[in-house]
C-alpha positions in Angstrom: -4.2 21.2 -2.4 -6.9 20.3 0.1 -10.4 21.7 -0.2 -14.0 20.7 -0.4 -16.5 19.2 2.1 -18.2 15.9 2.8 -21.7 17.1 2.2 -21.9 15.8 -1.4 -22.4 12.0 -1.1 -20.3 9.8 -3.4 -22.9 7.0 -3.5 -25.5 5.3 -1.5 -23.6 2.5 0.3 -27.0 1.2 1.6 -28.3 0.7 -1.9 -25.2 -0.4 -3.7 -23.0 -2.4 -1.3 -25.1 -3.7 1.6 -28.2 -4.7 -0.2 -26.1 -6.5 -2.7 -25.3 -9.1 -0.1 -29.0 -10.3 0.4 -28.5 -13.9 -0.4 -29.7 -16.1 -3.3 -27.9 -14.3 -6.2 -24.6 -14.4 -4.5 -21.9 -15.8 -6.8 -19.1 -18.1 -5.3 -21.1 -18.9 -2.1 -20.1 -15.7 -0.4 -23.2 -15.7 1.8 -22.4 -19.2 2.8 -18.7 -18.3 3.5 -19.7 -15.6 5.8 -21.6 -18.1 7.8 -18.1 -19.5 8.8 -17.8 -16.5 11.0 -19.8 -15.5 14.1 -22.9 -13.5 13.7 -23.1 -9.9 14.9 -26.4 -8.3 15.6 -27.1 -5.4 13.3 -27.4 -3.0 16.3 -23.8 -4.0 17.3 -22.4 -3.1 13.9 -20.9 0.4 12.9 -23.2 2.0 10.5 -21.6 2.6 7.1 -22.7 5.9 5.5 -21.4 9.2 4.0 -23.6 11.5 6.0 -21.3 12.2 8.8 -17.6 12.4 9.7 -16.7 10.7 13.1 -12.9 11.2 12.9 -11.8 14.6 11.3 -8.2 13.5 11.7 -8.6 10.1 10.0 -5.5 10.9 7.9 -3.3 10.4 11.0 -2.5 6.7 10.9 -3.0 4.6 14.0 0.7 4.0 14.1 1.3 7.5 15.0 0.0 7.0 18.4 2.7 4.6 19.4 4.5 5.3 22.5 8.1 5.6 21.6 9.3 6.0 25.2 11.7 8.7 23.8 14.1 6.1 22.3 12.3 3.9 19.9 11.7 5.3 16.5 9.3 3.5 14.0 8.7 6.9 12.6 11.5 7.3 10.2 10.2 5.3 7.3 7.5 7.9 6.9 9.0 11.1 8.2 12.4 12.2 6.7 14.8 15.0 5.9 16.6 14.8 2.7 19.5 16.9 1.2 19.3 15.7 -2.5 16.7 16.9 -5.0 13.4 15.1 -4.7 9.9 15.4 -6.2 8.6 15.1 -2.6 9.7 18.3 -0.7 7.8 17.9 2.4 10.9 17.4 4.6 9.0 16.3 7.7 11.7 14.5 9.6 10.9 16.7 12.5 7.7 14.7 13.1 9.8 11.7 14.2 8.7 10.8 17.8 6.6 14.0 18.2 3.0 14.3 18.6 2.3 17.5 16.7 -1.3 16.9 16.2 -4.4 19.3 16.0 -6.6 19.3 19.1 -8.9 16.7 17.4 -5.9 14.5 16.6 -4.6 14.5 20.2 -7.4 11.8 20.9 -6.6 8.5 19.3 -9.9 7.7 17.5 -8.5 4.3 16.5 -10.4 2.5 19.3 -10.3 -0.8 17.6 -6.7 -1.0 18.8 -8.1 -1.4 22.4 -10.6 -4.3 21.7 -9.6 -7.6 23.1 -10.6 -10.2 20.4 -9.4 -13.3 22.3 -12.9 -14.9 22.6 -13.7 -14.2 19.0 -10.5 -15.8 17.8 -11.1 -18.8 20.0 -14.7 -19.1 18.5 -13.4 -19.5 14.9 -11.7 -22.8 14.1 -8.5 -23.1 12.0 -10.7 -25.0 9.3 -13.3 -22.2 9.2 -10.8 -19.3 8.8 -8.7 -21.1 6.1 -11.9 -21.9 4.0 -12.9 -18.2 4.3 -9.5 -16.9 3.4 -9.2 -19.2 0.4 -12.5 -18.2 -1.0 -12.3 -15.3 -3.4 -14.3 -12.2 -3.2 -13.0 -10.1 -6.2 -14.6 -11.6 -9.4 -18.2 -10.4 -8.4 -17.1 -6.8 -7.8 -17.2 -5.3 -11.3 -20.8 -6.6 -12.0 -22.0 -5.4 -8.7 -20.6 -2.0 -9.3 -22.4 -1.8 -12.7 -25.6 -2.9 -11.3 -25.3 -0.1 -8.8 -24.8 2.5 -11.6 -21.2 3.1 -10.3 -19.5 6.0 -12.2 -16.0 5.5 -11.0 -13.3 2.9 -11.8 -14.6 -0.6 -12.3 -11.7 -3.3 -11.9 -11.1 -4.8 -15.2 -8.3 -7.4 -14.5 -9.6 -10.8 -15.0 -8.8 -13.5 -12.4 -6.8 -11.0 -10.3 -7.9 -13.1 -7.3 -5.7 -15.9 -8.7 -2.5 -14.0 -7.9 0.5 -15.1 -10.0 -1.6 -17.3 -12.2 -3.3 -14.2 -13.7 0.0 -13.1 -15.2 2.6 -14.4 -17.5 6.3 -15.1 -16.8 7.0 -11.2 -17.4 4.2 -10.0 -15.2 1.8 -9.1 -18.2 -1.9 -9.8 -17.4 -3.0 -12.9 -19.6 -6.5 -11.2 -20.2 -5.0 -8.4 -22.4 -6.0 -5.6 -20.1 -2.5 -4.2 -19.9 -1.9 -4.5 -16.2 1.6 -5.6 -15.3 2.6 -7.2 -11.9 5.9 -6.3 -10.4 8.1 -7.8 -7.6 9.0 -5.4 -4.9 10.2 -5.5 -1.2 7.3 -4.8 1.1 7.3 -1.4 3.0 8.7 -1.9 6.5 6.1 -2.5 9.2 2.4 -2.7 8.6 2.7 -4.4 5.2 4.7 -7.3 6.4 2.7 -10.5 6.5 3.8 -11.1 10.1 1.7 -8.1 10.9 -1.4 -9.6 9.5 -1.7 -8.8 5.6 -0.2 -9.9 2.3 -0.4 -7.8 -0.6 0.4 -7.2 -4.4 0.6 -4.3 -6.7 0.0 -4.0 -10.4 0.6 -1.1 -12.7 -0.8 0.1 -16.1 0.4 2.9 -18.4 -2.1 4.4 -20.8 -2.6 2.8 -24.1 -0.1 5.0 -26.2 2.7 3.8 -24.0 1.9 0.1 -25.0 1.6 0.5 -28.8 3.8 1.0 -31.9 2.1 2.4 -34.9 -1.2 1.7 -33.2 -0.6 -2.0 -32.5 0.3 -3.5 -29.1 4.0 -4.1 -28.8 5.3 -5.9 -25.7 8.8 -4.6 -26.1 7.7 -1.0 -26.4 5.5 -1.5 -23.3 8.2 -2.8 -21.0 10.8 -0.4 -22.3 8.4 2.5 -21.4 7.5 0.8 -18.1 11.3 0.6 -17.3 11.7 4.3 -18.3 9.0 5.3 -15.8 10.9 3.2 -13.2 14.0 5.0 -13.9 12.4 8.4 -13.8 10.8 7.5 -10.5 13.9 6.0 -9.0 16.2 8.7 -10.4 18.5 6.0 -11.9 20.5 6.0 -15.0 19.8 2.7 -16.7 18.2 -0.7 -16.2 18.3 -4.1 -17.8 15.6 -5.0 -20.3 14.9 -8.2 -22.2 16.9 -8.4 -25.3 15.5 -6.3 -28.3 16.5 -5.3 -31.8 16.8 -1.5 -31.6 16.2 -1.2 -35.5 12.6 -2.2 -34.7 12.2 1.2 -32.9 15.0 3.1 -34.8 16.1 4.1 -31.3 19.5 3.7 -29.7 18.3 2.4 -26.3 21.4 1.5 -24.7 23.3 4.8 -26.0 26.3 2.9 -27.5 26.0 4.7 -30.7 24.9 1.6 -32.8 21.5 0.3 -33.6 21.8 -3.3 -32.7 20.7 -5.7 -29.9 20.1 -4.0 -26.6 19.9 -5.6 -23.2 19.6 -2.4 -21.1 17.9 1.1 -21.6 19.5 4.3 -20.5 17.3 6.9 -19.1 16.4 9.4 -22.0 14.3 12.6 -22.4 11.2 10.9 -24.0 9.4 7.7 -23.9 9.3 5.5 -27.1 6.7 4.0 -29.6 3.5 6.0 -29.8 4.4 7.8 -26.6 7.5 9.3 -28.2 6.0 12.7 -27.7 5.8 12.4 -23.9 8.7 13.7 -22.0 10.0 11.9 -18.8 9.1 14.0 -15.8 11.5 13.9 -12.8 10.3 11.4 -10.2 6.6 11.6 -11.5 5.0 8.8 -13.4 3.2 9.9 -16.7 -0.5 11.0 -16.8 -2.7 8.1 -17.1 -0.7 5.7 -14.9 -2.9 3.4 -12.8 -2.1 1.3 -9.9 -4.2 -1.5 -8.3 -3.2 -2.8 -4.8 -4.8 -5.7 -3.3 -4.5 -6.1 0.5 -5.2 -9.7 1.5 -5.3 -12.1 4.3 -2.4 -14.5 5.1 -2.9 -17.9 3.5 -1.5 -20.9 5.2 -0.9 -24.0 3.1 -0.9 -27.6 4.1 2.8 -27.6 5.0 2.4 -24.4 7.2 4.0 -22.1 4.7 2.2 -18.8 4.2 1.2 -17.4 0.9 -1.0 -14.6 -0.8 -4.6 -16.1 -0.8 -7.5 -15.3 -3.1 -9.6 -13.2 -0.5 -9.0 -9.5 -0.5 -9.4 -7.4 2.6 -9.2 -4.2 0.4 -8.7 -3.3 -3.3 -7.0 0.1 -3.7 -6.8 2.1 -6.9 -5.0 5.2 -7.9 -4.9 7.0 -11.2 -2.4 9.8 -12.2 -4.4 12.8 -13.6 -1.8 15.4 -13.7 1.9 16.0 -13.8 3.4 19.2 -12.5 6.2 21.7 -13.0 8.9 22.0 -10.3 7.5 25.5 -9.5 4.0 24.1 -8.9 5.4 21.3 -6.8 7.3 23.6 -4.5 4.1 25.7 -4.1 2.0 22.8 -3.1 4.5 21.6 -0.5 4.9 25.1 0.8 1.1 25.3 1.3 1.1 21.9 2.9 3.6 23.0 5.5 1.7 26.2 6.2 -1.5 24.3 6.7 0.3 22.0 9.2 1.7 25.0 11.0 -1.6 26.7 11.4 -3.2 23.4 12.6 -5.8 23.3 10.0 -7.8 20.0 9.7 -7.0 18.1 6.5 -9.8 18.4 3.6 -9.6 16.9 0.2 -11.5 17.4 -3.0 -14.3 14.8 -3.3 -14.4 13.5 -6.8 -17.4 11.3 -5.9 -17.2 7.8 -7.3 -13.7 8.6 -8.8 -12.5 9.0 -5.0 -10.5 11.7 -3.5 -8.1 14.1 -5.4 -5.0 14.3 -3.3 -3.9 17.5 -4.7 -0.7 16.1 -6.2 -2.0 14.6 -9.3 -3.7 11.4 -8.2 -7.3 10.3 -7.7 -7.6 7.7 -4.8 -10.3 5.1 -4.6 -10.9 2.0 -2.5 -13.1 -1.0 -2.0 -13.4 -3.1 1.3 -15.3 -6.2 2.5 -18.9 -5.8 3.7 -20.5 -7.7 6.4 -20.8 -10.9 4.3 -17.2 -10.5 3.0 -18.1 -9.1 -0.5 -16.1 -6.0 -1.6 -17.9 -2.7 -1.6 -16.8 0.9 -2.2 -15.3 2.5 0.9 -17.3 5.3 2.5 -16.1 8.9 2.7 -14.4 8.4 6.1 -13.0 4.9 5.2 -11.2 6.5 2.2 -10.1 9.5 4.1 -7.8 7.2 6.2 -5.8 6.5 2.9 -5.0 10.1 2.3 -2.5 10.9 5.0 0.0 8.3 3.6 -0.8 9.2 -0.1 -0.5 13.0 0.2 1.3 14.2 3.4 4.4 12.0 4.4 7.9 12.9 3.3 9.3 9.6 2.1 7.1 8.6 -0.8 8.0 9.4 -4.4 5.2 10.8 -6.5 2.9 9.9 -3.4 3.5 6.2 -4.1 5.4 3.5 -2.3 5.9 0.2 -4.2 7.4 1.0 -7.5 10.3 2.7 -6.0 11.0 -0.6 -4.1 10.8 -2.7 -7.2 13.5 -5.3 -8.0 15.4 -3.4 -10.7 15.0 -3.8 -14.4 13.9 -6.9 -16.3 14.3 -9.2 -13.3 11.6 -7.2 -11.4 8.7 -7.7 -13.8 6.6 -10.5 -12.4 4.3 -11.2 -9.5 5.6 -10.4 -6.1 7.7 -13.3 -4.6 9.9 -12.6 -1.5 11.4 -16.0 -1.5 15.2 -15.7 -2.0 14.9 -12.0 -2.0 17.8 -10.6 0.0 17.4 -7.9 2.7 18.4 -5.1 0.4 19.4 -1.9 2.3 18.1 1.6 1.7 20.4 3.4 -0.8 21.4 5.6 2.1 22.3 3.0 4.8 24.6 0.1 5.6 23.3 -3.4 6.6 20.0 -4.9 5.8 16.9 -2.8 5.8 14.9 -5.2 7.9 17.7 -5.5 10.4 17.9 -1.7 10.7 14.2 -1.4 11.1 14.2 -4.0 14.0 16.9 -2.0 15.7 15.6 1.4 15.2 11.9 0.7 15.9 12.6 -1.6 18.8 10.3 -4.3 17.5 8.7 -5.9 14.4 6.0 -3.4 13.8 5.1 0.4 14.3 3.2 -0.6 17.4 6.3 -2.5 18.8 4.0 -5.3 19.5 5.0 -8.4 17.5 6.2 -10.8 20.2 6.9 -13.5 17.5 9.4 -11.2 15.6 11.3 -10.5 18.9 11.5 -14.3 19.9 12.7 -15.1 16.3 15.1 -12.5 15.6 16.1 -10.6 18.8 18.9 -11.5 21.2 18.8 -11.6 25.0 19.9 -8.0 25.1 16.9 -6.9 23.3 18.7 -6.2 19.9 18.2 -7.8 16.5 20.6 -10.8 16.2 22.6 -9.7 13.0 24.2 -13.3 12.8 21.0 -15.0 12.9 19.5 -12.8 10.3 22.4 -12.7 8.0 21.5 -15.6 5.7 17.6 -15.3 5.9 15.7 -14.1 2.9 12.9 -11.5 3.0 10.1 -14.2 3.1 11.7 -15.9 6.2 12.3 -12.7 8.0 8.8 -11.2 7.6 6.4 -14.2 7.4 4.5 -15.3 10.5 4.1 -18.8 12.0 0.8 -20.6 10.9 -0.5 -20.0 14.3 0.0 -16.2 14.2 -1.2 -16.0 10.6 -4.5 -17.7 11.5 -4.9 -15.7 14.7 -4.5 -12.4 12.9 -6.9 -13.5 10.1 -9.6 -14.4 12.7 -9.0 -11.1 14.6 -9.4 -9.0 11.4 -12.8 -10.8 10.6 -14.1 -9.3 13.9 -13.7 -5.9 12.2 -15.2 -7.0 9.1 -18.4 -8.4 11.0 -18.7 -5.3 13.0 -18.0 -3.1 9.8 -15.9 -0.8 12.2 -13.2 0.2 9.8 -13.6 3.9 10.8 -12.4 2.8 14.2 -9.2 1.0 12.8 -8.4 -1.8 10.5 -5.3 -3.2 12.2 -5.4 -7.0 12.8 -4.6 -7.3 16.6 -5.9 -10.1 19.0 -5.2 -8.2 22.1 -4.6 -4.4 22.7 -0.9 -3.4 21.8 0.7 -2.3 25.1 2.7 0.5 23.5 -0.1 2.6 22.1 -1.5 5.7 23.6 -5.2 6.5 24.0 -4.4 10.2 23.7 -1.3 12.4 23.3 -0.2 15.8 24.3 1.9 18.2 22.3 4.3 18.7 25.0 5.0 14.9 25.4 8.9 14.6 25.3 10.1 13.9 21.7 12.7 11.4 20.7 16.1 11.7 22.1 18.5 13.1 19.6 20.5 9.9 19.2 17.2 8.0 18.4 16.5 10.3 15.4 17.2 8.7 12.1 17.6 11.1 9.2 18.3 10.1 5.6 16.6 6.9 5.2 15.3 6.4 1.6 12.4 4.4 0.2 14.6 3.3 -2.7 16.9 0.2 -2.1 20.4 -0.8 -3.1 20.0 -4.2 -4.8 23.8 -4.5 -5.7 
C-alpha cells in the first residue's frame, strides 16, 4: 500500500511555478493583486522544492495535536469503530484522544500554528483583502501547466472560478466537459467557513457512463451518477428527474413496467454504454474524477459570506483501480500492521500524476505561489493530503463529500447551505453540528473558535439546543464579516511566506489548546468521552 521514496523529483517547481510569476505576461493582473499584500523578503520565505523532506510525518494532520484535556473529543469524525459491513475496514476508533504517534510524530511540526499574525492582519485593509479574494487565480493554471511541460492532470473545467455560474440548474458544467457539481453538507470542523475556508466539489464519471449508443445522454449520465451515489452510500434507491424507461429498455424503478420513472433502484450494473460495468460495494467506478477547490471566504456588501473566485488550493483525485473484498481486507490488515510497527508512512510517487494512495486513487494538488497564482504542490505539501485520503476510518472509498450529498435529484447542483437543515449522522439523534459542538467542546478541532462559542453556547459551556433548533447550516457555520476577513488576511501570511509545509490553518493568534509536542503515555480520553459509531453519511429524512 505504501512504498517508494522521494528521491525522484516530480517536476521543477522553480522552473514551472515560481518563474511563471515574473510579471508582464501575467493574466488577470495577478502580479498587481499580490501587491495588495505586504512584501516578504526572499530570505524570509520557505524554500519550495522536492529535494528534501522536513516532516516525515506530514500525514498526521495538525488537528491531531489538540489537547483534549481527557474530556473533549474532536477526533471522532475521523477515527471510528463500526459493526456493519463497510469498504473502509480500518476500524481506528482507538485513536480517539490518544497520541499514538511515531517518535518523529511526537513533535508537532505544524509550527505555523504558533505564529502570531496580529500585526500582519492589522497591516492589510478590508478593501485590500476583499479585492484580493475576489480576483480569480484559476483560469491561467491550465496554460501555465502546458507551458511547463506538465504531464499530469490539467484542469479542463472552464469558468470554474465563477462557482455556480459555471454549471446549469442540475449541476452539469456548461462547457461540455462532463463535470458535475453537487450539494453536500460540509465535513465537521476544518471545512466550515467559520474556520477560514469555503469549498466546493465536482465529480466526473468516465465517458462511457455519460453516453448511450456513443452519444452524450444527460439522463443516462445522471442515472449513472445516482447509481454511483447509491453504491457509495449503500442505499437502496434515490429520486431522479422524470425519464421514459423505454428509452433505455430498463426498468429503473423496478415496478415491473417500462413507463415513466422518478426514482432509480440500486441494481447490479450501470446503464447506457456502461451497462457492462458492475456496481462495486462502496467503491466508485474506475475513471471517476473529483476536483475540490478550497477557497477564501468572500464577504459581500451586505456582510453575508459566499464562495469567492480566488482558490487557496485546487485538489484532484482520479480512481485508477477497484478492488475485490479480499484485496481490501489485505490492504487494511497491512495498514494496521504498519501502524503497530511504528513505520513511517511512504507512498508511491506517480510524479506529475500525484501520489498513489494504495487504495485505487491518484491524488494531486495545486496551491498559491508567492504572487497568488496556482502552482503544483511540492512532494511534502502533497504528503499532507495523504493521511486523510488513505488512513482514517470514517471515509468511504477514501473520499468525504459524495457520502454527504443531499440525496437524489435534489442534490445535483452547486453547493448551497442556505436552507439546509442540520441533518444528523445516520447513527445519531439530534443535529450533527449540535452534536459536534457538544462532543468537541468548541467549533473546531482546535477548540479555538470563540465566535462559535459566543453565538451558540450557553453560560454552562454547552451548545444551546433551543437557539440552534431553527438555524440552517449556513447560519450555523458561517463567520461574521470581521472574522472572515481576519482569517483571510491571516492565511495570506502563509501564502507570502510560502510556508505550507509548516501548516496551512488560517489562525490569527496561536490556538491555546494545541500541543507543541506529545507523549505516548499522555492520558487518553475518559471512557465517557469516547464516541463510537458516528457515520459520515447523513439522515436527511
